[in-house]
C-alpha positions in Angstrom: -184.4 147.4 -110.9 -187.2 145.4 -112.7 -189.3 145.5 -109.5 -188.7 149.2 -109.1 -189.9 149.9 -112.6 -192.9 147.6 -112.4 -194.0 149.0 -109.1 -193.7 152.6 -110.5 -195.7 151.6 -113.6 -198.5 150.2 -111.4 -198.3 152.9 -108.6 -201.0 155.1 -110.2 -203.1 152.5 -111.8 -205.1 149.5 -110.6 -204.3 147.7 -113.9 -202.8 148.1 -117.3 -204.8 148.2 -120.5 -204.2 145.4 -123.0 -201.9 147.7 -125.0 -200.0 148.8 -121.9 -199.7 145.2 -120.7 -198.3 144.1 -124.1 -195.7 146.9 -124.0 -194.8 146.1 -120.4 -194.2 142.5 -121.3 -192.1 143.6 -124.3 -190.1 145.9 -122.0 -189.7 143.1 -119.3 -188.4 140.4 -121.7 -186.2 142.7 -123.6 -184.6 144.2 -120.5 -184.2 140.8 -118.8 -182.7 138.9 -121.7 -180.3 141.8 -122.6 -179.4 142.2 -118.9 -180.3 145.8 -119.3 -179.8 146.6 -115.6 -176.5 144.7 -115.0 -174.2 146.9 -113.0 -176.6 149.8 -113.5 -176.1 153.0 -111.5 -179.0 154.8 -109.8 -179.0 157.4 -112.5 -179.2 154.7 -115.2 -182.2 153.1 -113.5 -183.9 156.5 -113.1 -183.4 157.3 -116.8 -184.6 153.8 -117.8 -187.6 154.2 -115.5 -188.6 157.4 -117.3 -188.2 155.6 -120.7 -190.2 152.6 -119.5 -193.1 154.9 -118.3 -193.1 156.7 -121.6 -192.9 153.4 -123.5 -195.5 151.4 -121.5 -198.0 154.0 -120.3 -197.8 156.6 -123.1 -197.0 154.4 -126.1 -194.0 156.5 -126.9 -190.5 155.3 -128.0 -189.5 151.9 -129.1 -188.6 148.7 -127.3 -185.1 148.9 -128.9 -184.5 151.8 -126.5 -183.9 149.1 -123.9 -181.4 147.1 -126.0 -181.3 145.0 -129.1 -183.2 141.7 -129.0 -180.8 138.8 -128.3 -179.8 137.0 -131.5 -179.9 133.2 -131.8 -176.1 133.3 -131.7 -175.9 135.4 -128.5 -178.5 133.2 -126.9 -176.6 130.0 -127.9 -173.5 131.5 -126.2 -175.2 132.6 -123.0 -174.2 130.6 -119.9 -176.8 129.6 -117.3 -175.9 131.2 -114.0 -178.2 131.7 -111.0 -177.2 135.3 -110.6 -177.7 136.3 -114.3 -180.7 138.2 -115.4 -180.6 136.4 -118.7 -180.7 133.0 -116.9 -183.5 134.1 -114.7 -185.5 135.3 -117.7 -184.8 132.0 -119.4 -186.1 130.1 -116.3 -189.2 132.3 -116.2 -189.8 131.7 -119.9 -189.5 127.9 -119.3 -191.9 128.2 -116.5 -194.4 130.1 -118.6 -194.6 127.2 -121.0 -196.2 124.9 -118.4 -193.2 122.5 -118.4 -193.5 118.7 -117.8 -190.9 116.3 -116.6 -189.2 114.5 -119.4 -189.0 111.3 -117.3 -192.7 110.9 -116.5 -194.6 113.7 -118.2 -195.9 115.0 -114.9 -196.4 118.8 -114.7 -193.7 120.7 -112.9 -194.9 122.8 -110.1 -193.5 126.1 -111.4 -194.5 128.0 -108.2 -192.3 125.7 -106.2 -189.5 125.6 -108.8 -189.4 129.4 -109.3 -190.3 130.7 -105.9 -186.7 130.7 -104.9 -183.8 129.7 -107.1 -183.2 126.0 -106.8 -180.5 124.6 -109.1 -182.0 121.2 -108.6 -185.1 122.1 -110.6 -183.0 122.5 -113.7 -181.2 119.8 -115.7 -178.6 119.8 -118.4 -180.1 118.1 -121.5 -176.5 117.0 -122.3 -175.6 116.2 -118.6 -172.3 117.6 -117.2 -170.9 114.1 -116.6 -171.7 113.1 -120.1 -170.1 116.3 -121.5 -166.9 115.7 -119.4 -166.6 112.2 -120.8 -167.6 112.8 -124.4 -167.1 116.5 -125.1 -164.7 117.9 -122.5 -163.9 120.9 -124.7 -167.5 122.2 -124.7 -169.3 124.1 -122.0 -172.3 122.1 -120.6 -173.8 125.1 -118.8 -175.0 127.0 -121.9 -178.5 128.3 -121.5 -179.8 126.3 -124.5 -178.6 123.1 -122.7 -181.0 123.6 -119.8 -184.5 122.3 -119.2 -186.7 122.3 -116.2 -186.8 118.9 -114.4 -187.9 118.1 -110.8 -185.0 117.4 -108.6 -186.2 113.8 -107.8 -186.4 113.1 -111.6 -183.0 114.6 -112.3 -181.5 111.6 -110.5 -183.1 109.3 -113.0 -181.4 110.9 -116.0 -178.1 111.5 -114.1 -175.2 111.7 -116.6 -176.7 109.6 -119.3 -176.2 110.1 -123.0 -179.2 112.1 -124.3 -179.1 110.2 -127.6 -180.0 107.2 -125.4 -182.2 108.5 -122.6 -184.4 110.8 -124.6 -185.6 108.1 -127.1 -186.0 105.6 -124.3 -188.2 108.1 -122.3 -190.2 109.0 -125.3 -190.9 105.4 -126.0 -191.9 104.7 -122.4 -194.2 107.7 -122.4 -195.7 106.7 -125.8 -194.3 109.6 -127.7 
């Protein structure tokens, strides 16, 4: 649904103005993190498309027409799943920040990491094995427990205690 709306927004224009681009970004992040299109019918997508055109191209309406911004509480409860729009938005947001591996400070190739979903490019800050051993009652797959990390580097961290491995890595990297 995002692709349909974005293609329609750009169908009649070569590019968006600065104001339109800002509103398109607001629309995108809002609809992605709120999973605006989850289970959406064709009529819902059509109505949302009309609202998006009005919002982005004509400056009419308000971004809240696409859902309330996720609260810190709702984000802290969101689970990282490959088929979730919120998780995909989170992965894109991580990629947008020019991520670096926590093990060696090398830049992560976000084109490769995000070109097709690859669960090996993401790491649990509090690893699953650690959580099973130390905090079995807590979900290790919460969105806020995920960082980007190259697959080969993920093996280095494995299921270590983050209270141990993060300070060690920071010290090794001079941080």
